[in-house]
Backbone as a chain_set.jsonl record, in Angstrom:
{"seq": "MIRGVRGAVTIEEDNPELIYSETVHLVQEITKVNEIDPEDIISVLISTTPDITSAFPAKAVRSLDGWQYVPTMCMHEMNVPNALPLCIRVLLHVNLEVSQKDVKHVYLNDAVKLRPDLVK", "coords": {"N": [[109.136, 98.06, 77.477], [105.938, 98.222, 79.263], [105.38, 97.148, 82.28], [102.666, 95.326, 84.331], [102.992, 95.201, 88.131], [102.072, 92.617, 90.359], [101.102, 93.004, 93.798], [100.455, 91.682, 97.47], [99.939, 91.768, 101.234], [99.289, 90.781, 104.099], [98.188, 92.297, 107.536], [98.355, 91.877, 111.569], [96.725, 93.705, 112.568], [95.447, 97.013, 112.621], [97.428, 99.274, 112.155], [99.905, 101.4, 112.151], [102.417, 100.874, 112.486], [102.506, 98.13, 111.791], [101.474, 98.782, 109.214], [103.451, 100.235, 108.036], [105.751, 98.645, 107.793], [105.513, 96.148, 106.895], [104.677, 97.421, 104.582], [106.715, 97.943, 102.993], [108.134, 95.711, 103.319], [106.866, 93.98, 101.415], [106.884, 95.531, 98.732], [109.804, 95.426, 98.722], [110.397, 93.065, 98.622], [108.87, 92.151, 96.016], [110.293, 94.059, 94.028], [112.821, 93.141, 94.116], [112.754, 90.094, 93.633], [111.967, 90.46, 90.771], [113.975, 92.519, 90.081], [113.976, 95.14, 90.075], [114.723, 98.206, 89.451], [114.455, 101.445, 91.272], [113.812, 104.02, 89.561], [112.966, 102.661, 86.894], [110.324, 102.586, 88.096], [107.221, 103.685, 86.852], [104.69, 104.341, 88.537], [103.12, 103.787, 91.286], [100.028, 101.681, 92.881], [98.562, 101.634, 95.804], [96.188, 99.724, 97.542], [94.123, 99.317, 100.706], [92.548, 97.393, 102.491], [88.808, 97.908, 104.122], [88.976, 98.009, 106.566], [91.801, 99.477, 107.295], [92.973, 102.344, 108.453], [94.415, 103.426, 109.816], [97.16, 104.535, 108.812], [98.851, 105.676, 106.073], [99.996, 103.555, 103.358], [101.29, 104.238, 101.319], [103.532, 106.443, 102.348], [105.239, 104.602, 103.623], [106.328, 104.071, 101.296], [107.675, 106.164, 100.06], [109.28, 106.753, 101.764], [111.757, 104.994, 101.518], [115.426, 104.673, 100.258], [115.695, 106.349, 97.184], [113.669, 106.167, 95.867], [111.378, 108.663, 96.603], [110.84, 110.251, 94.771], [109.121, 108.79, 93.118], [105.764, 108.523, 91.676], [103.307, 107.523, 93.597], [100.121, 106.292, 95.349], [97.364, 106.228, 97.457], [94.622, 104.079, 98.216], [91.186, 102.843, 99.158], [89.682, 99.695, 98.988], [87.414, 97.785, 97.733], [84.295, 97.159, 99.879], [83.676, 94.387, 99.825], [81.705, 91.696, 101.204], [83.079, 89.136, 102.933], [85.365, 89.381, 102.177], [88.997, 88.934, 102.505], [90.814, 90.239, 105.407], [92.165, 92.912, 106.415], [94.14, 93.821, 104.538], [96.763, 94.957, 102.359], [97.105, 96.036, 98.931], [99.249, 96.451, 96.003], [100.192, 97.413, 93.157], [102.25, 97.807, 90.981], [103.829, 100.0, 88.232], [105.935, 99.477, 85.786], [108.72, 100.065, 83.671], [109.868, 97.432, 81.993], [112.201, 94.325, 80.877], [110.542, 92.278, 80.29], [108.419, 89.483, 79.202], [104.787, 89.076, 80.042], [103.934, 86.915, 81.002], [106.669, 86.295, 82.456], [106.494, 87.753, 84.44], [107.227, 88.338, 88.438], [104.975, 87.705, 90.574], [103.806, 89.054, 93.775], [102.989, 87.618, 97.081], [102.35, 87.537, 100.262], [101.843, 86.445, 103.717], [98.851, 86.013, 105.047], [97.777, 86.861, 102.34], [98.469, 85.089, 100.354], [96.282, 83.598, 99.787], [95.048, 85.06, 98.003], [96.021, 84.677, 95.308], [96.482, 81.909, 94.69], [97.238, 80.417, 92.324], [99.485, 81.8, 90.78], [101.344, 82.112, 93.091], [104.738, 81.19, 94.187]], "CA": [[107.843, 97.751, 77.433], [105.566, 98.511, 80.314], [104.515, 95.907, 82.872], [102.39, 95.754, 85.818], [103.758, 93.657, 88.658], [101.303, 92.751, 91.505], [101.804, 92.091, 95.408], [99.728, 91.66, 98.626], [100.548, 91.229, 101.897], [97.976, 90.966, 105.228], [98.855, 92.702, 108.69], [97.564, 91.432, 112.15], [95.806, 94.926, 113.247], [95.551, 98.247, 112.05], [98.627, 99.681, 113.637], [100.599, 102.53, 111.944], [104.09, 100.256, 112.318], [102.514, 97.464, 110.76], [101.206, 99.009, 108.015], [104.776, 101.135, 107.189], [107.406, 97.713, 108.044], [105.091, 95.386, 106.252], [104.465, 97.34, 103.07], [108.074, 98.279, 103.174], [108.703, 94.313, 103.276], [106.392, 93.754, 100.113], [107.767, 96.641, 98.167], [111.267, 95.348, 98.471], [110.529, 91.418, 97.739], [108.607, 92.754, 94.547], [111.721, 94.86, 93.506], [114.448, 92.025, 94.761], [112.152, 89.08, 92.625], [111.745, 91.235, 89.482], [115.444, 93.051, 89.442], [113.494, 96.332, 89.813], [115.356, 99.666, 89.916], [113.085, 102.541, 91.534], [114.109, 104.552, 88.225], [112.312, 102.247, 86.085], [109.068, 102.693, 88.203], [106.465, 104.619, 86.225], [103.547, 104.957, 89.574], [102.32, 102.546, 92.391], [98.845, 102.381, 93.281], [98.129, 100.882, 96.729], [94.365, 99.946, 98.054], [94.176, 98.872, 101.644], [90.621, 96.967, 103.097], [88.585, 99.585, 104.474], [89.815, 98.089, 107.838], [92.803, 99.72, 107.347], [92.553, 103.357, 108.306], [95.362, 104.371, 110.564], [98.805, 105.021, 108.3], [99.147, 105.995, 104.626], [101.092, 102.715, 103.121], [102.324, 105.448, 100.63], [104.71, 107.037, 103.382], [106.406, 103.971, 104.071], [107.079, 103.639, 100.276], [108.495, 106.982, 99.775], [110.901, 106.726, 102.592], [112.438, 103.785, 100.623], [116.536, 105.136, 99.161], [115.355, 105.998, 95.291], [111.982, 106.354, 95.98], [110.857, 109.927, 97.075], [109.599, 110.858, 93.668], [108.028, 107.661, 92.277], [104.34, 108.671, 91.64], [102.443, 106.765, 94.738], [98.875, 106.872, 95.743], [96.85, 105.103, 98.228], [93.273, 103.843, 97.974], [90.714, 101.474, 99.769], [89.504, 98.79, 97.867], [85.165, 97.626, 97.455], [83.905, 96.547, 100.814], [82.8, 93.058, 99.789], [81.524, 90.786, 101.735], [84.019, 88.024, 103.229], [86.909, 89.399, 101.467], [90.292, 89.013, 102.979], [90.817, 91.458, 105.945], [93.769, 93.812, 106.398], [95.323, 93.314, 103.292], [97.217, 95.834, 101.595], [97.523, 95.764, 97.728], [99.862, 96.878, 95.394], [100.367, 97.391, 91.994], [103.412, 98.297, 90.677], [103.832, 99.92, 86.672], [107.137, 99.133, 85.526], [109.219, 99.523, 82.485], [110.548, 96.257, 82.603], [112.141, 94.077, 79.713], [110.303, 90.758, 80.446], [107.1, 88.984, 79.121], [103.888, 89.047, 80.938], [104.234, 85.39, 81.608], [107.513, 85.954, 83.771], [106.849, 89.023, 85.787], [106.45, 87.822, 89.115], [103.761, 88.679, 91.594], [104.358, 88.407, 95.658], [101.997, 87.545, 97.509], [102.634, 87.286, 101.639], [101.254, 85.891, 104.76], [97.487, 85.742, 104.716], [97.3, 87.005, 100.843], [98.856, 84.029, 99.294], [95.461, 83.278, 99.769], [94.523, 85.628, 96.718], [95.993, 84.329, 93.857], [97.309, 80.845, 95.145], [97.759, 80.221, 91.104], [101.28, 82.956, 91.181], [102.396, 81.854, 94.607], [105.35, 80.039, 93.669]], "C": [[107.367, 97.958, 78.99], [104.198, 97.411, 80.696], [103.694, 95.945, 84.629], [102.679, 95.105, 87.0], [102.861, 94.515, 90.134], [101.836, 92.434, 92.733], [100.41, 92.113, 96.356], [100.387, 91.366, 99.552], [99.259, 91.328, 103.366], [98.774, 91.666, 106.17], [97.75, 92.038, 109.533], [96.431, 92.312, 112.828], [96.024, 96.096, 112.433], [96.439, 99.26, 112.899], [99.798, 100.162, 112.517], [102.41, 101.585, 110.804], [103.739, 99.315, 111.126], [102.506, 97.494, 109.335], [102.452, 99.551, 107.024], [105.465, 99.784, 106.94], [106.509, 96.751, 107.0], [104.916, 95.805, 104.486], [105.629, 97.663, 102.834], [108.576, 96.451, 102.168], [108.335, 94.478, 101.783], [106.859, 94.384, 98.993], [109.449, 96.045, 97.445], [111.505, 93.695, 98.008], [110.045, 91.543, 96.379], [109.638, 93.121, 93.99], [112.602, 93.63, 93.5], [113.974, 90.776, 93.5], [112.401, 89.45, 90.946], [113.007, 92.161, 88.869], [114.94, 94.632, 88.77], [114.026, 97.242, 90.182], [114.437, 100.553, 89.773], [112.803, 103.377, 90.128], [113.443, 104.124, 87.135], [110.608, 102.138, 86.473], [108.357, 103.693, 87.838], [105.303, 105.25, 87.09], [104.15, 103.592, 90.532], [101.454, 102.773, 93.021], [98.636, 101.162, 94.722], [97.089, 100.846, 97.429], [95.417, 99.12, 99.076], [92.364, 98.621, 101.316], [90.576, 98.059, 103.983], [88.597, 98.983, 105.72], [90.94, 98.818, 108.328], [92.486, 101.544, 107.175], [93.741, 104.313, 109.365], [97.01, 104.85, 110.168], [98.181, 104.669, 106.72], [100.104, 104.842, 104.034], [102.197, 103.452, 101.918], [104.065, 105.791, 101.494], [105.085, 106.128, 103.571], [106.777, 103.904, 102.432], [108.224, 104.835, 99.833], [109.789, 107.096, 100.923], [111.699, 105.698, 101.892], [113.765, 104.921, 99.867], [116.05, 105.125, 97.926], [113.756, 106.113, 95.363], [111.137, 107.613, 95.857], [110.107, 110.56, 95.65], [108.907, 109.903, 92.698], [106.978, 108.236, 92.531], [103.745, 107.572, 92.919], [101.191, 107.309, 94.86], [98.007, 106.183, 96.247], [95.386, 105.175, 97.98], [92.51, 102.95, 98.873], [89.728, 100.636, 98.27], [88.121, 98.636, 98.509], [85.509, 97.035, 98.998], [82.937, 94.886, 100.119], [82.62, 92.072, 100.604], [82.195, 89.084, 101.804], [85.2, 88.487, 102.596], [88.085, 89.313, 102.745], [90.428, 90.272, 104.046], [92.288, 92.279, 106.143], [94.829, 93.399, 105.696], [95.575, 94.783, 102.71], [97.741, 95.602, 100.624], [98.297, 96.854, 97.008], [100.585, 96.766, 94.303], [101.35, 98.341, 90.619], [103.816, 98.771, 88.914], [105.138, 100.334, 86.615], [107.86, 99.214, 84.315], [110.303, 98.475, 82.878], [110.428, 95.394, 81.121], [111.727, 92.45, 79.913], [109.033, 90.651, 80.055], [105.976, 88.946, 80.011], [104.196, 88.114, 81.672], [105.45, 85.587, 82.996], [107.805, 86.778, 85.024], [106.333, 87.837, 87.133], [106.21, 88.497, 89.938], [104.053, 87.991, 92.7], [103.34, 88.742, 96.123], [102.457, 87.476, 99.487], [101.827, 87.222, 102.738], [99.964, 85.562, 104.285], [97.276, 85.944, 102.862], [97.644, 85.893, 100.119], [97.125, 83.653, 99.243], [94.59, 83.499, 98.657], [94.399, 85.069, 95.871], [97.407, 82.97, 94.262], [97.917, 80.479, 93.7], [99.381, 81.083, 90.812], [101.739, 82.725, 92.062], [103.6, 80.729, 94.096], [106.701, 79.298, 95.073]], "O": [[108.202, 97.89, 79.893], [103.125, 97.037, 80.224], [104.088, 96.434, 85.688], [102.54, 93.913, 86.725], [102.801, 95.628, 90.659], [102.84, 91.733, 92.864], [99.37, 92.572, 95.884], [101.431, 90.753, 99.327], [98.373, 92.178, 103.275], [99.971, 91.784, 105.909], [96.674, 91.66, 109.07], [95.476, 91.864, 113.462], [96.862, 96.042, 111.533], [96.196, 99.836, 113.96], [100.549, 99.302, 112.056], [102.994, 101.581, 109.72], [104.204, 99.373, 109.988], [103.078, 96.793, 108.501], [102.542, 99.431, 105.802], [105.841, 99.67, 105.773], [107.173, 96.666, 105.966], [104.968, 95.061, 103.508], [105.493, 97.692, 101.611], [109.046, 96.173, 101.064], [109.126, 94.956, 100.968], [107.316, 93.614, 98.148], [109.991, 96.153, 96.345], [112.409, 93.217, 97.323], [110.76, 91.059, 95.502], [110.042, 92.256, 93.213], [113.041, 93.345, 92.386], [114.736, 90.557, 92.559], [112.955, 88.718, 90.126], [113.137, 92.49, 87.691], [115.218, 95.165, 87.696], [113.975, 97.393, 91.403], [113.717, 100.718, 88.788], [111.672, 103.383, 89.642], [113.205, 104.975, 86.278], [109.749, 101.783, 85.666], [108.656, 104.765, 88.364], [104.837, 106.343, 86.767], [105.112, 102.825, 90.483], [101.477, 103.74, 93.783], [98.582, 99.95, 94.514], [96.837, 101.87, 98.065], [96.522, 98.604, 98.907], [91.486, 99.108, 100.603], [91.431, 98.806, 104.459], [87.89, 99.758, 106.363], [91.169, 98.886, 109.536], [91.962, 102.045, 106.18], [93.802, 105.53, 109.542], [97.834, 105.349, 110.935], [97.4, 103.8, 106.332], [101.274, 105.174, 104.224], [103.4, 103.277, 101.723], [105.223, 105.459, 101.241], [106.092, 106.544, 104.143], [107.955, 103.55, 102.374], [109.343, 104.582, 99.389], [110.951, 107.471, 100.768], [112.823, 106.2, 101.907], [113.413, 105.823, 99.106], [115.899, 104.025, 97.395], [112.955, 106.077, 94.428], [110.219, 107.621, 95.037], [109.05, 111.188, 95.588], [108.266, 110.225, 91.698], [106.928, 108.644, 93.691], [104.192, 106.463, 92.629], [100.962, 108.49, 94.601], [97.654, 105.271, 95.499], [94.898, 106.227, 97.567], [93.242, 102.158, 99.467], [89.353, 100.956, 97.142], [87.747, 99.194, 99.54], [86.601, 96.574, 99.33], [81.732, 94.634, 100.103], [83.648, 91.412, 100.755], [81.936, 88.141, 101.056], [86.121, 87.67, 102.573], [87.802, 89.699, 103.879], [90.15, 91.371, 103.566], [93.388, 91.813, 105.848], [95.914, 92.881, 105.961], [94.685, 95.629, 102.628], [98.819, 95.015, 100.719], [98.1, 98.036, 97.291], [101.606, 96.079, 94.334], [101.077, 99.164, 89.745], [104.13, 97.792, 88.236], [105.554, 101.327, 87.213], [107.629, 98.199, 83.658], [111.227, 98.542, 83.689], [109.461, 95.418, 80.359], [112.529, 91.54, 79.704], [108.291, 91.567, 80.409], [106.419, 88.686, 81.13], [104.657, 88.238, 82.807], [105.271, 85.198, 84.151], [108.59, 86.747, 85.972], [105.523, 86.913, 87.049], [106.747, 89.555, 90.264], [104.419, 86.82, 92.804], [102.714, 89.773, 95.877], [103.626, 87.11, 99.361], [100.947, 88.082, 102.741], [99.835, 84.909, 103.249], [96.62, 85.114, 102.233], [96.987, 85.74, 99.089], [96.893, 83.343, 98.075], [93.708, 82.738, 98.26], [93.323, 84.748, 95.366], [98.634, 83.026, 94.175], [99.118, 80.209, 93.73], [100.354, 80.344, 90.66], [102.9, 83.133, 92.103], [103.328, 79.599, 93.691], [107.355, 78.284, 94.825]]}, "num_chains": 1, "name": "protein.A"}
């Protein structure tokens, strides 16, 4: 079964080191709580708010062991007034044998404001 697994994290400033470290932290947390092996990942879509321009978060994901061949793509979110700033969002498409309601989505830092209904 293919499932979508979501997550998001905010950073303090548009800085390559923060982009890389927080993206890695987010992806590692998503895969840990959902017991996902990189071999089971079909693809990863990563979006950033328009105020993040200094680095590609996908580069951080591809640096992880076992993730070199996982198709990963970055893009910008829509520029909506009053949107949460400095936010990196991730959507993993994964072969996962759990029901949709049992997928654990992960929101870190200020991104917990995006989906308080999913934060456990």
